[in-house]
C-alpha positions in Angstrom: 28.0 74.6 73.1 25.9 72.2 71.0 26.6 68.5 71.2 26.2 66.0 68.4 27.6 62.6 67.5 29.3 61.8 64.2 30.6 58.4 63.1 33.9 58.3 61.2 34.6 55.2 59.2 37.7 54.3 57.3 36.3 52.8 54.0 39.3 51.9 51.9 42.5 53.0 50.3 41.8 54.7 47.0 44.2 55.4 44.2 43.8 58.9 42.7 46.2 60.1 40.0 48.8 57.5 41.1 48.7 58.4 44.8 47.1 56.3 47.6 44.6 58.0 50.0 42.6 56.8 52.9 38.9 57.4 52.2 37.0 58.2 55.4 33.3 58.8 55.7 31.8 61.2 58.3 28.0 61.5 57.7 27.5 62.4 54.0 31.0 63.8 53.7 34.0 61.8 52.5 37.5 62.9 53.5 40.8 62.0 51.8 43.9 61.6 53.9 47.3 60.6 52.6 49.0 57.5 54.2 51.0 59.9 56.4 47.8 61.5 57.7 47.9 64.6 55.6 44.4 66.0 54.9 43.9 66.4 51.2 40.2 67.2 50.8 36.6 66.3 51.1 33.7 65.3 48.8 29.9 65.3 49.1 27.8 63.5 46.5 30.8 62.7 44.3 31.7 66.4 44.1 34.8 68.0 45.6 33.7 70.3 48.5 37.1 71.4 49.8 40.8 70.6 49.2 44.2 71.6 50.3 47.1 71.7 47.9 49.5 70.3 48.9 47.8 68.1 51.5 48.2 69.5 55.1 50.3 67.4 57.5 48.4 67.5 60.8 51.0 65.0 62.1 54.7 64.6 61.1 56.7 61.4 61.9 58.3 60.8 64.2 55.7 62.6 66.3 57.5 63.6 69.5 57.5 66.5 72.0 59.3 69.6 70.7 58.7 68.7 67.0 57.7 71.7 64.9 56.7 72.1 61.2 55.1 74.6 58.9 52.7 74.1 56.0 52.1 76.5 53.2 49.4 75.7 50.8 46.2 76.7 49.1 42.8 75.9 50.6 39.9 75.8 48.2 36.2 75.5 48.8 33.0 76.9 47.1 33.8 80.4 48.3 37.1 80.4 46.5 40.8 79.9 47.1 43.0 81.3 49.9 46.6 80.9 51.0 47.1 78.8 54.1 50.1 79.5 56.3 50.0 77.1 59.3 52.5 76.3 62.0 52.4 73.1 64.0 54.1 72.0 67.2 54.0 69.0 69.5 53.7 70.7 72.9 53.9 67.6 75.0 52.4 64.4 76.3 49.2 64.6 78.2 46.6 62.2 79.6 43.3 63.0 78.0 39.9 61.8 79.1 37.2 61.2 76.5 33.9 59.3 76.6 35.9 56.4 75.0 38.4 56.3 77.9 41.6 57.7 79.2 44.5 57.9 76.8 48.2 58.9 76.8 48.3 61.4 74.0 50.7 63.7 72.1 49.2 67.2 72.1 49.7 68.9 68.7 48.8 72.6 68.3 48.2 74.3 64.9 48.3 78.1 64.6 47.4 80.1 61.5 48.1 83.6 60.3 44.4 84.2 60.7 42.5 83.8 64.0 42.1 80.0 63.5 43.7 77.4 65.8 43.5 73.8 66.6 44.6 71.5 69.4 44.7 67.7 68.7 45.4 64.9 71.1 46.9 62.1 69.0 47.0 58.6 70.4 49.3 56.0 68.7 47.1 53.0 69.6 44.1 54.7 67.9 46.3 55.9 65.0 44.4 59.2 65.0 43.4 62.0 67.4 40.9 61.3 70.2 40.1 64.9 71.0 40.1 68.1 68.9 39.4 71.7 70.1 39.2 74.1 67.2 38.6 77.8 66.8 37.4 79.5 63.6 37.2 83.3 64.2 34.9 83.7 67.2 33.5 80.2 67.0 35.0 77.4 69.1 34.1 73.7 68.8 35.3 70.4 70.3 35.3 66.7 69.2 35.9 63.8 71.5 36.2 60.1 70.8 33.1 58.3 72.2 33.9 54.8 70.9 36.7 53.1 69.0 36.6 49.7 67.3 39.8 48.8 65.5 39.2 47.5 62.0 41.4 45.1 60.0 44.5 46.9 58.9 44.2 48.3 55.4 48.0 48.2 55.0 49.3 44.7 56.0 52.2 44.4 58.3 55.4 43.3 56.6 56.0 39.6 56.7 58.7 38.6 59.0 62.0 37.3 57.5 61.8 33.6 57.1 58.0 33.6 56.6 56.6 31.7 53.6 56.2 34.9 51.6 60.0 35.6 52.0 61.3 32.1 51.4 59.7 31.4 48.0 
């Protein structure tokens, strides 16, 4: 299996057609995620490269062992449109080792009606997955977190009751 490094950076919250999206950059590709971490699409050079309608919820809150959900949508890329029928389940809590360290993670499995599948290890402290094993047909790939540097929160925490912003 080939290895490579990619840097994923959360750039901003962007408003598109009245909805708020996290804009993430990975190399020359920009990804759009809803505030609930539903994948909506990607762009390269200001041109839509792929999209999912409605956005695909990789994680559903509260994320807890035994939780299951389905997603039905339309995936679109330069080759055309196709129906996506995906089932997700939180299969348990696992300790996962990555180059960035050891994490207590919730393992989420996605299965499709084709031969695709994904396993994600979501870590609440990172607010995203730290490991991903995917399969597309006969090809398998893996991503692992190598380094994590928390940024300033894009969504401020609510002010406590009695704080100056609540007592004006």
